[in-house]
Phi, psi and omega in degrees: 000145182300151175303318182296317178288322179297325176283319183277326181249128177273125183290130185295330190295344178275001178250170184264007180259163185303147182274339179288127176308131179292132182269144174213160179228106185220154179264145180261189187295345185255008183062035175257134186270133175250122179242120190302319187289340177288348184261012174304136184096356181233156170270136187241123171258118180249116186244123180263126180214171181222142181296334183270001191265110180301310178300328174298315185294328177294320178276344184302326171297324175293322184289317173310313182294322182287323176303318175292314183297323181271016170091017175055043176069018178263004181237219183256012175241124176249127178251128185213126176268154174229134178219145183245028176260182177306127187297334181282324175301312184294314182303309178302319178295317180296316175298318176301320179269358179064042172267129186248348183296138181297134178232118173273151176243136177214144175262358180279107187285345175305323178299315184289330173293319180297331179261006178044054175283117178238000184195151179248143348285152165231130188238148180235147175240121188245123183289175176299335177271006178083007180262140177290125181262327186191163173211159174220142172254126183116165179294138177243151172273169180299314187301316181296315180295312184300311184303311183298325183285312177308317182296324181284324183298323180270004178294133176279000000 
C-alpha cells in the first residue's frame, strides 16, 4: 500500500474489531434508502460528518467533486455521508451549500458506536467484498481520498 495511504488510513486489520462493515439501512436527503450490504461488489467511501464541524466543512467540497467525478453513485464507486443530526437540518445545510452527494441521517447512535466514531469527520473505505479496508479520522483532501479509492480499485 502506498506510503500516503498507510499514513492517512489506518488499516483495520491492526485493530481488534470486526472487518466486516456494519450494515445499516437509512434514508438520505432525497428519501432514497441506502443499505450497506446492497453495495457488495462496489467500493464505498463512507464519511461521518456534522454541520457544526469545521474540518467536515473543509473536506465537503472535495467529496462533492469526487461524487460527481465517480458518476454520482451510478457506477462502482459509492460516496455516502452519514450524519446524526436532525434530518431537516442536514437537508437544509446540504441544499444551502449545493452539496448533492447522498447523506443519510440517523438519531440512532448505535451506528456511530458500531463504526467507533469518536470525532468528526471520520471516513471509511469499504471494499467490494463488504470488508472495511481502511479508515481515517480527520479531514482529507480530494487527492488523498481519490488515491485511497484508486488503490482499492486496482487491488488484485
